[in-house]
N, C-alpha and C positions, 0 to 999 in steps of 0.2 A: 622538519615538521611532523607532527604526531600523526599516526595512521588513523583515520576515522573509523569508529565501530559501524558494523553493518547489520542489517536486518535481513532474514530469509523470507522473502515474499512470494506468495503463490496467488495467481488470479486465475480463477476457473469458472467456466460455464459448467451447468450440470453435465454436459455431454462432452467437453473438451477442455484442455488446459489452454489459457490465454498467455500467461507469463509465469516463469518460474526462476528465481536467481537471488544473489545477494545484491542488496541496494543499500545506498547511504540513507535515503529517505523516501517516503511516499506521501504525497498530498491527495486527499480524498474529498469528495463532497458529502460530508456527513449530513445526516438528517437536520442537525441544529446549526449547521454552517461548515465552511472549509476547515480542515484540519491537516497538520503535517505530523507524521509520525517519524520519530527518530529512535536509534538504539537505545535500551533501557526506559522505554515508554511504559507507564503503568498499565496493567492488563485493562482491556477495554473491549466492549462489544458495541456496535452501532450500526444502524440502518444507514444506508446510503441513497442519495437522491439522483436524479438525472445531473449529469455534468462530466468533468474530466478527472481521470486519475493520472497524476503525474509523478513518474519514477525517476529518481535521480541516482545514476549509478557512479561507481568510483571513476574518477577522472573528469567528472562534469557531464558526462553524456546523460540525456534525458529521453524519455520515451512517454507518450501520451496515449491513453485509452479512454474513448468516450464511451459512457455507460448510461443506461436508463434508470437503474435501480440495482440495488444489491445489499449485501451484509458484510460487515468487517468484524474481524477479531485479531487482537493483538495480544500475545502473552510470551514472555521469555524470549524477546526478539525475534519472533515469528509472527508475520502477518498473514492471514488468511482471508482472501476477499472472494465471496461467491456471487455470481452475477445472475 
């Protein structure tokens, strides 16, 4: 089985980091609807609305973060989410 490509994900509050690490995918509540980001995604910036960020790690483990708002940027397999 081929190894899945990963994204470098950082989720931060202004005053403290929330999550940092390599992930297979991240699903976010975008301002225009839910979207899932995978490796090699087209560069994108988006506002985030209230909802859940679902992080999928290698091996199938998931982690969920509940947010009220934020912004997201993805470029060159690096995702940065500011809350």
